[in-house]
N, C-alpha and C positions, 0 to 999 in steps of 0.2 A: 713781703709781697713780691709777686713775680714782676721783674723789671719790664717796663714798657707797657704795663697793663692799666687801662682805665676801668675801674671796677664799677659796675652798674648793678645795684640791688633791685631786682625786678618785683619785689613783694614787700610793701610797707603800708602801714595803716595810719590814717588821721582820724581823730575822734577819741572818745573816752569809752572804756569798757571796764567799769570799776570792779566787776565780778572777777576779772582776771588781772587786776592791778594795772591795767593799761591807762596811761595818762597822756594827754596831748601836750607834751613839753618839747618844743623844738630844740632848745639848748641841750637837753639831755640826749636827744636824738643825734645832734651833730657831734657831741662828745663821743657817743658810741660809734658813729660812722668813722670819725677820725681814728679812734683806737683800733678799729678793724680794718682800716685802709679802704673804706668805701667812698668813692668819689661822688656818685650820683645815686639817688634812691627814687624809685617810682612809688607814689603814694596815692591812697584812695580812701574814701569814707563809705562804709557799707552799713552804717548804723541809722540811717533815715530812710524810711520806705518810699518817700516821694522822690528820692534821687536828687532833686534840685537843691535841697538844703545841704546835704552832705557834699555835693559838688562845689557849692559856694564855699564851704568850710575848707575843702581841699585847695581851692584856688587861692584863698587867703593865706593858707599855710605855705603854699609854693611861692607866693609873691614875696614873702619875707626873705627867702633864700633861693631865688630862681636858678642859680648856678649849681645848687646841690639837690634840688628836688624837681621831679616831673609829675604832673597830675595824670591820673587815669579816671575816667568817668564811670560812675556806678549808676546802673539803672536796673529795673526789674520788669518782667512781663506783667506783674500786677499793676503797673502804671498804665497799661493799655496803650493807646495811641500816643500818649504823652512821652513814652519812653524814647521814641525816635526823635521827637522834637527836642527832648532834653539832651540827647546825644549830639544833635546838631549844635545846640548852644554850647555844650561842653567842649566840643572840638573846635568849632569855628570862632567862638567868642572867648572862651576861657583858655583855649590853646592846649587842651589835653592831648596826650599822645597815644592813648590806648583805652581799653575798656576792661573793667573788672566786674565779674558776675559771681553771684553767690546763690546757688540753687537751694541750699537748705532754708533760705528765707522765703521760699515759694513752695507750692505743691507740685512743681514741675521738675521732672528729670532733665538732664542736660540735652537729651535728644528730642524733647517734646516740641511740637510745632509752635507752641506759645512763644518760644524764644526766636523764631525765625525772623521777625522784623528787625530785631537787634543784630542777629547774625548777618542779615542782608546789608544793613548799614555798614558793618565792619568790612564786609566783602567789597562794597562799592568804594570805600575809602582806603582799603588795603591796610587795615588796622590790626594790631594784636589784640586778642581777647584772652584775658587771664581768668580761667574758670576755677573756682575752688573745687578740689577733688579729694575724696577720701571715702570712708565708710558711709558717711551721710550724703555723699554726692559721687556715686561711682562713675568713673570715666569711660565705661564700656561703650557709651554712645558717641564719644568724642570723634572717633574716626569718621563715622557716618556724617556727622555735621561738617567736619572739615572738608570732606570730599564734595559735599554739596555747595560749599562756599570757599572755593580754592584760593581766592585772592586775599583772604584774611589768614592770620596765623592764630592757631588755637593752642593756648598754653595751659597744660594741666598743672595747676598750683599744687605744690607738695608732691608732685609726681605720683599721685594716688595715695601717698603716705605709707600705708601698711599692707602687708600680705597680698591678698587677692586683688585689691584695688591698685596696688603698685604694678602688678602683672597686667592688669587691664590698661593702665597708662602706657606701659611699654608696648603692648600689642596695638594700641591705638596709633602710636608713633610708627610702628612697622607698617600699618595699613594706610596711613595718610602722610604725605611728605610735608604738610603744613601743620603738623602737630608737634609741639615742643613740650619738654618737661622742665618744670622749675623745681629747685632743689630744697627749699625750706621744708623741714620735717621735724616732727616730734619723735619720729621713729628713726633712729640713726644707727643701725647695725654697722659694725666695722666693714669697710669695703663697699658701702652702698653707692658712693659716687663712681667707683671703678665699675661696678655692675651696670649702672645706667650708661656709662660711657661705652662699655663693651657691647651692650645690647641695643643701644639706640644710636650711638655716635655722638661725639663731642660737639658737632655742629648744630645739634638741636637740644642742648642743655643750657639752662639759664640759671645763674646764681640768684637766690632769693633768701631773705632772712626772716620774713614775717615780723620785722621790727615794728613796734616795741613789744610785741607779744613774746618774742624770743630774742636772745642775745646774739647780735651779729657776729661776735667773735667766735663762738662755737660753730655757727653755721658756715662761716667762711673758712674756718679751720678744716672742715671736712673736704673742701676743695683744694686748699693749699697743700695739705699733707697727703692728698691722694697719690697713688702710684701711677701718675700720668706725666706726659711730657709738659714742659713749660708752654709750648704752643697750644696744647690741648686745654690747659688751665686758663690761658688767655681767652680762648673761645668761650669757655663757661663763665668766667668772671666778668666779661664785658663785651667782647667782640661780637658775640651773637646778638646780644641785646642792642648794641649800637646799630647793627644792621637792621633789625626789626623796627627800631624806633627812628631810624634815619638820623642818627646822631654823629656829629663830627668828633674826632678824637680830641680829648681835652689835655 
């Protein structure tokens, strides 16, 4: 690990997804984090359409190891007016530090006005919004959203992941200073981290693993072995996330 780095994993799941072998085992998660050198992981539950149920499960998961996990709130525009009320509960009562959104579970693209009440809440509170992006959720609308809600940070999970959607994520970051790219990816061509650093800048890249769907060791290895300076790696691995989440150094 890079000396002096507090590693923050910006992308982790709580809940069960048996189809992909995902189990909700905190001890296995901690073992994997320790093996990979991850100090803190942001986690969220996207598997309950009402939001409330999954957020309660996330809160219970975090409460067992509050020094190692941070909760993100999951809501959907399909919840209607209840979405903002749930965000208020999740942030003010459960103590969550960000918002996770998953457009493929809705009929709405990222830029659809149906999301605006959620974006407006994040803007008022200055919260990061982690949006799943990829072929099933193209990030091409992310810049327009970010420019309309400049006090929130909009994070493209998986940095668009593959081909044309990765390019869209890069272009969104060029167009809006509050767009960030998160690194977890099933598509890992050699040099992908260097490409993102060169085209976007290391001050807007966030390390993520998508744990437990993916192994954090291979995901963090892409950053550690990248042809970048140690200072650049520190930004990606944790310093940028600590700034967005207002975390002190551990």
